[in-house]
Steps between C-alpha positions, in 0.01 A plus 500: 500500500727205405359272234479122501806334344459479125200731490476756221300781668382653172377168362332409828314832507401465134348161574314628805355801315428328166179608327434759767434869425819589691704292254633722218431215257134480600273527197149486636271247667557233233879522514540195723493229236722700262770638727535185714590296190791716386785292367531231233302182523322569828200277560389637838451834670671597823155505661444137396834404651410680823157334515659156463754584770222619732313173455816301573586705810142480630486122460853397598668797672801714416749217548338316208511809280817453301563637153529142371168394656325808365643449152372142499157613619451746213676297230817705460865411526673649804715715270191634325342585837800719586410725205180590687632521857877513570503311831285364783555814710332715235229239454414508871487880488255473210285255697490723808415808297233316299336363814489851644370650174207257498392572858154658531530868589153640567487874556496614859154640565472842653403477865659158557708513818873442495470187715263338251726597211812357663317181595404458135861553393606226740223264390579554130864411563402198707282380211783558254747295705243221534451499121875516428684348800836531324477878544598454865841379381531730199422841645727730692357820644835677457557411132178451307514483119413852389245408236147625430343243731715597798440869436121460457478294818714748695297798380170332587614396847652839580164658413347299786697730735351820359361730772691321776729797554816290470797652317640328193782311671272379780233396249752285315620345827143436617414320175817289524408412860151390396627291208767350724229371733316346203814329372592366844149362547502340154834334574377367836182370335699319232729341759200389706338347192820311419523369856140379481566330167816333632315379811218357288245633751284808525548753780181379668621141488844597629352694791250228589784246511759709682299713745448212750868405471610858560273526805669196654855583395524860614498581869272800578714579803811538282333660196185661641452759227605277212264222607202724578526745211620242248211267578244782492626647172541161337148396593358832375660475156527123463874511446821646636474777238210620287580696182162675497516602866862612461404706195209677667695570818822603326332726244297674770811561711696622196223747418480603867869587492467698180190665644694630800755650261232654279313647796817664635570655161144625458505657848834676453 
C-alpha cells in the first residue's frame, strides 16, 4: 500500500499504537503519562495534543485544523508541535483512530438477531458522524489508519455478522456496504443542513413558501408523476427531503438486501 508523501510508516504506527499492550514499549496501565512525554523538555502528552486537535476539528472542521492553529491552541510553537506529531496527515489518522477507540462497543447479546445487530452498527456510526462531522471528510474505507481504534471497531462490527453464514470475504464486503450507506446518508444530511442554513429558513418554512409556487409553475400534463408524487411526498415530510425518513427507508432497504444474501447462504 503506497504511503502518503512524507509519511514515515514506522513512526505513524508507533503513534497510533502508543501506550497500547500491542506496543513493545508498553509498560502497564499507567504508562500513558510516562511514555507519551519521551524527549527533552516536553510539556504535553501526545494524548493531550490529540484531545486539543479533536476539540478544534469538532468546533471548526478539518480545514481549520492546521499545525499552526493547533500549536497556538495548546501553547506550543509550531516547531515544538512537530516533535509530537510529524505532519497533519498523521494527526488526522490519530484523530480518526481516537474517535473510533472511544466509540461504545457493548457486547452482542446471545439471541439478538443479525438484523438488530447490523441496525445497531449503522446507528452507532451515524451517531459518531453526527458527533464528529469531520470524519466524513477524513475517513476512507479503503485506507483506514491501522491503529487500535480501527481494529477494535472492525472486530466489534464483524462480530455482528456472526451466525449469518457469510464467508469472510463476503462479511467484509457486507460491512463496507453498510458503512457506505451510513457515510452517504451523513454527507447528504450535512449538505441539507448547509443548504437550510444558507437559505435562512427551515424546511417547513421553505416548503410552505414554495409548494403553492411549484403547483402553479409545473404543468401536471407535462410532468404528471413529478407533480403528483413530488407534492404528495413533500407534504408528507414537510420538505423536499427528510433526513429521518431517508435514514429509516434506506437502512431498511440496505438490511433487506443483506438479508436476501444471508438467506441464500443459509439455505445453500
